[in-house]
C-alpha positions in Angstrom: -28.3 9.9 -5.6 -25.8 6.9 -6.0 -27.3 4.9 -3.4 -31.0 5.0 -5.8 -28.5 3.7 -8.9 -27.2 1.0 -6.7 -31.1 -0.2 -5.5 -32.0 0.3 -9.5 -29.0 -1.9 -10.4 -30.0 -4.6 -7.5 -33.6 -5.0 -9.0 -32.6 -5.2 -12.2 -30.0 -7.8 -11.7 -32.6 -9.9 -9.7 -35.0 -9.5 -12.8 -32.1 -10.8 -14.9 -31.4 -13.6 -12.9 -27.6 -11.9 -12.6 -26.6 -13.8 -9.5 -23.1 -12.6 -9.4 -24.1 -9.2 -10.0 -26.7 -9.5 -7.4 -24.2 -10.8 -4.9 -21.8 -7.6 -5.3 -24.3 -5.5 -5.2 -25.6 -7.0 -1.8 -21.8 -6.6 -0.4 -22.2 -2.9 -1.4 -25.4 -2.6 0.4 -24.0 -4.2 3.6 -20.7 -2.0 3.5 -22.8 1.1 3.0 -25.1 0.1 5.4 -22.2 -0.3 8.1 -20.8 3.1 7.3 -24.0 4.7 8.1 -24.2 3.1 11.4 -20.6 4.7 12.3 -21.7 8.1 10.7 -24.6 8.0 13.1 -21.8 9.2 16.0 -20.4 11.6 14.3 -21.0 15.6 15.1 -21.7 16.3 11.4 -22.7 13.6 9.1 -20.8 13.3 5.7 -22.9 14.0 2.9 -24.5 11.0 1.4 -22.9 10.7 -2.2 -19.5 11.2 -0.5 -20.1 8.8 2.0 -21.2 6.1 -0.3 -18.2 7.0 -2.6 -15.8 6.6 0.3 -17.3 3.0 1.0 -16.9 1.8 -2.9 -13.4 3.3 -3.4 -12.2 1.2 0.0 -14.3 -1.7 -1.2 -12.2 -1.5 -4.6 -8.9 -1.3 -2.7 -9.4 -4.4 -0.8 -10.4 -6.3 -4.0 -7.4 -5.2 -6.0 -5.2 -6.0 -2.9 -6.9 -9.5 -2.9 -6.9 -9.9 -6.5 -2.7 -9.4 -6.3 -2.5 -12.0 -3.5 -4.7 -14.5 -5.4 -2.6 -14.0 -8.5 0.7 -14.4 -6.3 -1.0 -17.6 -4.7 -1.7 -18.9 -8.2 -5.5 -18.8 -7.7 -6.8 -17.5 -10.7 -10.2 -18.5 -10.5 -10.5 -16.8 -6.9 -8.9 -13.4 -8.9 -11.4 -13.7 -11.5 -13.9 -13.6 -9.1 -12.8 -10.6 -7.5 -12.0 -8.6 -10.6 -16.0 -9.3 -11.6 -17.1 -7.9 -8.3 -14.8 -4.9 -9.0 -16.3 -4.5 -12.3 -19.6 -4.0 -10.7 -18.5 -1.7 -7.9 -17.0 0.8 -10.2 -20.1 1.0 -12.2 -21.4 3.2 -9.2 -18.0 5.4 -9.0 -17.6 8.5 -10.6 -15.6 8.6 -13.5 -11.9 9.0 -12.6 -9.6 12.1 -13.5 -6.7 11.0 -15.8 -3.4 12.0 -14.7 -3.2 15.4 -17.0 -6.4 16.4 -15.1 -5.0 15.5 -11.7 -1.6 17.5 -12.8 -3.7 20.7 -13.6 -5.8 20.3 -10.4 -2.4 20.0 -8.5 -1.2 23.0 -10.3 -4.1 25.1 -9.5 -4.3 23.8 -5.7 -0.2 25.0 -5.6 -1.1 28.5 -6.9 -4.3 28.8 -4.8 -2.2 27.8 -1.4 1.0 29.4 -2.7 2.9 26.1 -2.1 6.6 26.0 -3.0 8.2 22.9 -1.6 7.8 19.4 0.0 6.8 21.0 3.3 3.6 22.4 2.0 2.8 18.6 0.6 0.1 17.9 3.7 -1.6 21.2 2.6 -1.9 20.4 -0.7 -3.1 17.0 -0.3 -5.8 17.9 2.1 -7.1 20.7 -0.4 -6.9 17.9 -3.2 -8.9 15.5 -1.2 -11.4 18.0 -0.2 -12.1 19.1 -3.5 -11.7 15.9 -5.4 -12.1 13.0 -3.3 -14.8 11.4 -5.1 -13.0 11.2 -8.6 -9.4 10.8 -7.7 -7.2 8.2 -6.7 -5.4 9.7 -3.7 -2.6 7.3 -3.7 -1.7 8.0 -7.2 -2.0 11.8 -6.4 0.7 11.6 -3.7 3.1 10.7 -6.2 2.2 13.6 -8.6 2.1 15.9 -5.5 5.2 14.9 -4.8 6.7 15.5 -8.4 5.0 18.7 -8.5 6.4 20.2 -4.9 9.7 18.8 -5.8 10.1 20.4 -9.4 
């Protein structure tokens, strides 16, 4: 489980005296705990690893946005700190699908659903998210789905 990997990494960072990594892992654990509290009110709690991956992906997205803003504002030291956090967070995420793998998955889903045009984009995106949410950048996949359905 990803939670166990995070806990083990925190212990290793503490033993190594790596304050930056320990701090980033602390942020991860706090975000996961908040998501756990939100999930208590849901009728069917999501799969544990799926929940953790969702939190980690959201954290990476937020930091990438911050990095862009810091660079725009000329605050390179803050951008570097955010990049360090992104590197720690990404250690716990499953490997991302390449563009070619994503196109292949979209093609398979398109064939399974009988999708023919842009009117089917919602169905294709929903199925793509169901099957590959943990290993796929959905914003990038959106453009690839549009290209596949338009062509």
